[in-house]
N, C-alpha and C positions, 0 to 999 in steps of 0.2 A: 393469527395469519398474518398479521401485515395485509389484509383486504387482498393476498394471492399473490403482493406483491414479493419478486426474491430480495429487494432492497430498502427501499423506503416507499412510506405509501401517504401521501397527504389529503385530506381530506375536504373539497372541493365541491358543495352544495351544487347538486344534488347528490354529487357519489365521491368519487378518490382518482387519483392521479398516481401512479406510481412512477417513482428515477429511483437515479443513479448515485453513486459516488462520483466527483468530478472524474473524468478521464477515461467514465465508462461508459458503453452508449444500453442506451434503453433498446430490446429487441421486436420487430415487427410484429410482437404479441401484447405491446404495452406493457407488460408485465416482469419478463425477466431480463436484470443486468449481463451484460456479456464483455469483457476484455477484447477488444478486435488485436490488441498487438500479438504480432508476429518475430518484433525484433524489439528488445528494448534490455534497457541497462540499469543495474542495480547498484546505490553508490550514500555512505555513509557519511552524516557530517556530526558526528561527534556522541548527539543525542537521539538521532532517527535516522532510517533506512526508506530513502527515497529510491523513487523508478521513473524515469522518462524512458517513453516508447520513440525507439529510431523508427518507426513508421510514421506517424502523426505530426503535428506542430512541434517545432524541435524545442518550443520554449517550453511547452509542458512540462510542469514537474508535480508530484503530486507526493504528498507523503505516506507508505505505506505503512508503516511501525513507529510508532513511536514507544522511544523503551526508556526504561528507567534506570540511565546510565546518562554521564556525559564522556564518555571514557570510551563511542565504541572504532573500534583501530584494524578491524579487516574483516571483509564478506565475501558472502561465493553465495552463489546461487544451485542448485540443483533442479533442471528444466525437465527432469524424466518424473522425479517424485512431488515437483514441485515445493520443493521447501528454500530456504533462506536461512543460512548459518551465519552467526557472526561470533567476533572473538571482542572483549571488552578488558578493558584495565579496571583493577580496583585499585584506591586508593589505604595505601596502607601508612599512617603518620605523615609524616611531612614530606618528604620528600619520596619514598619508593611505592616503587607498582608494582605489580603482578597481575600476569592474565588470567583470567576464569575462563 
């Protein structure tokens, strides 16, 4: 159960310490990770989808999702359902591409 941590649990004698992925803060309970982003932008660089907070340090960039493709070309985010949608191209033959 990850020591009761929502994301990462590290054994540090004599106990454990919870931690969070880059860009996500550990809450006051010292167990739960939660993003404080209220404004963010998602973008793609062909093989991954990245997110950048517009609230915090403008230099912060983190890989949100690594894709098994090298041809991601379009991206959309649904904040109501909290879903990310993308379009990718699939190489067919030498010079032909088709959207999937």
